N, C-alpha and C positions, 0 to 999 in steps of 0.2 A: 814384821807384824804390821795387817793392815790396820788401819787407823779412820776414824771417817774425819769430815772436815772439820767440825767442830773440835777435835782434838788436837788436829794439825792447826788450825789457827791460835788454840790456846797455850799449843808448844811454841809457837811463834809471836806470839805477843811476849809470851813470860823471857826467849832472847832476847827481842826487842827491848825491853824495860831492861834488863840487864845491861846488855850496849849502852842505853842511854844514860843509865847512871856512872858509865866507864868516861863515855863522853864530857858527862858535867864533870867528872873526878881533873880528867887530864887538861879540858878548857881551865877549873880554877887553878891548876897547879904551875898552867903555863903563864897565867895573869897572875900569881901569886895575890890570887884572892885569898887566900886563909890564910889568917894571922898565926903568928908562932906561937906555939902550943896548943894551938886547937887544930893539929892537923889527927893527933891520934883520934880526938872525939869521934872529927869528920870521917874519918878512916873505920871508925867503928860505926854508925849512922849508917854507913855504906856497907859495910861487911854483913850487917846484921838480916835486911832485905833479900839481899843477894843469895843468904844461907838458905832463908826461907825459900827462895824461888828454886834454888835447886835440889832443895828435899818437895817440894811441889811437885818439878820433873820427874822425880824419882817417883812419889807418889803415885802420879799419873803413868808412867810405864808399868806398874805392878798393878796398874787398876783399882788402887785401894780409892774409890770414893769422898768416903767420908772425911777420911785425915786430908786429901788432895782440897777438899772444900775448904777445911778448918785452915789450913796453911793458907788459901786463896784471898783467906779474912784478913789472916795476918800481915799479908804482903799489902794489900789494902790497906791498914792501919799506918803505915808507914811509909805512904807515898806520901812524897813533900812537895810534889807539883800538882797541878791541873792537868794535864795529858799522863801523867803518871797513876793519877786514881782515875780518869776517863778508861785508861788501860785493865787497870784494875778491874772496876765494875762490868767491864764488858768479859774480862775473864771468866767472872763467877757467874753471870749471865748464860756462859756456854756453858756452865753444868746441869741446867736445868731444861736442857732440849734434849730432843730424846733421842738422838745419835748419840749424844754423852753417855746417855743413860745406858742406852745398849749393849756401847762399849766397854761400860766398868762390869756391868751381868754378866758380859761373857765371857769372863773369869773363871767363873763357878763352869763353866762346860771345862775346863781343865784338870781341876783338883780330883774329879772322881779316878782320874786315869791312875793315880797313885794310890786306890784302894784295891786290896784285895777283891777277887772276881770268883765264885765257885763255878764251874765250867759247865753246873745242870743248872744255871739261871741264864744262857742263854737265851734272847728273844729272837726277833727279827732282825738281819742287816743285810736290806736287799741289794743288789745289785745291778746296773744300768743294764751287762751283755746276759742276764738272764737268770743270776746266780745267786742263790739265797741261802742261810743259812738259819735252820727252824729249830723250834723251840716246843718242847709238851705244852698244849692250850693250858695257860696260868690256871692256878688255883686259888679257891677264894685264899686272903689275905685276911686278918683281924684287921679291922679298922681303926688307926690311933685316934686320940681325942680330939684332935685337930686336923681334921683331912687336911691335905697341903693346898695351896691354891693351884690351877692347872687352867693353865692357856695357849691358844697358838697364835700366831699371826704369821703374817707374811714376810720373808727375809726380804732385804733390798741387798743389792751391790754390795754394800757395806759390812752386811753380815756374812763376806765370804769367809773371812778366817773366822768366824764360830762355825759356819757349816761345815769348814775343811777337819777340825776341831774334834768335834761331836761324830764325824765320821769316818776318820782314822780309831779314835777309841774304839769303834763299836766294831769295824773292822779288820781290826789288830790281831784277831782269833785266826783272822783269814790266811795268814803270812805264811803257814806252813801247809795251808789247803794245796791239792791238785786239780785243776792248775790253782794257786795263789790269787786271792781278788787282782782287781783292775782298779779298785778305789783306792789301791794303800799307793798306786803309782800319780795319784793325783796333787795336785798344789791348789793353794790358796788363790794363786794366780789364774792357773784355771780355769778354778769355779769364778771368779771374777768375773775373766772374762767371757763365759758359758752367761753368765746372769746379765750382763749387760751389753753382750750383742749377739746370742746364740739363741735367743728367744727362749730361754730357762729359765724358771721360777725355782723358791722353795719356803718351804713352810718350818718353822721352829716353833716346838712346845718346850713350855716352862713350865717346873715345879718348884713352885713358891720363889719365883726371880732368878732360877738356876735354870741356864740350858739344858736342858735332859734328852730331846729327841729331836730330829728332825726327817724331811722328807726333798727330797726335789720332782723338779715334775715340769711336762711340756706339753703344749695343745698340740695335737697332729690330726689335721682334716676335722673329723667328727669327733676324737675322742681325746684324754685327758692321760697322758702318760705319765705315771709315776715309778720313783726308781729312787734306787740309796738309800733307801727306808733307814733308821739307824737310829735305836736307843743303846745308850752308856750304859755298860753291865751293873751300875749299882741301880739303876733304874728302872729292871726290868721287870715282867710281870705283875704290872700295875696297869696294862690295857693302852699303854701309848702308843702302841704300833697300830691299834684298831681307832685309838679317837683319830690318829694323822690321816688314816685311811678312809676314817668317813668326813673327815675336813676335807680329803682331795674329790670325795664325790660329788660333796657339796659343792665343793668349789665348781666342778664340772658341771654343776645342773646351772649354777648362777651364769655360766658361761654360754650356757646354751650349747652342750658338748651331750652327746647321746649314748658314752660310751668311757669306763671306766679302764685303764689295761695296766697290765703289768708283765714281767716275766720271772719266772724261777726255775731253778734247777729239780730236774725230776726227780734226781736222787731224795730232794731232801722233801718226805713225805706230810714231816710234820706241817710244813707252810702250806702245802697245798692243802690238807686238813683246815688251816685256818682263813686260806682263802677262799677254800669252796665254802667256808660254814658262814663266811658274808656274802653269797653269794656269787662267787665267780667262777667262770667254765672254761676249761683249754678248749683253745680254739686251734692251736697253729704247735708245730713243737720243731726245731731245728738243732743240728749239731754244729759248735764255736768248737771252729781248730784251731789253739793255742801252739806256740812251742811248747811249752809249758804243761800240757795237757788238752783233754777235749773237756766240752761239756755240752749236756743234754739240754738244751732249754726249754721250756713249755711257756706260751701264751698262754695268760691269762685275760680274761675281762669279763665284766659286767654290765649289762645295760642301766643306767640310772636312771633312777625314780622306780625303783623295782626292790623291792625287799631292805 
């Protein structure tokens, strides 16, 4: 699973601290610096911090931010020399970096995969090759006493794992489609490569700090082209697909693009209605032939700054 540099550094420091403790222990035993009768006490003083370090690594792996941070403070308490103390302080500071916070938050994108989903709740899941799964336009929903905090941020290569998870949860319903979705064949590594080396970008939508939806996009000539629009099933029918599309359009305007472009399957009329409602028009069509079936895809465009 992809980890940001701050998490890898945190893991390295913890392993380094454990190695240093073992080296000190071996050195002490080799020169008989431990008085007789106190070996048990020394062993206990070494075992306790190492045990908490192992627990902290487990919490980090499971993306439990608060328990991992508390355990880091406990390890700090047991630091018995200046080097161990400095390493513990650096570990704690790493918890407050943005890539670290995003890493711990991204676990929320995985949990909804286990929730039961009603098929009629399907919203948009859009593919780069023009395939799109539509839903009826959202019906008005009663508002909760406290509206969720929703925000969108541009992704970084370190978010490749989160993007991959959101996409696979959203596109799982396409596994039995004819032809099946190409999104299901992508990996975190291929997405990472696209973000780093192939000029691709992405945006992630969060609901109360839960990664909920995403869209990938590229700048091609004078257009911003978006694809793989994904909203996890339990968070659909809340207008998040529209919010991401509007974010894409604003991003295009900011970068001086004249057109926002996407592709959809012609057979999915509900998506055509959604895009047309947002000002998109059909400008081209093509037949995509695959071993598993044929897709008739429509290219839709919207002139930015209009509507």
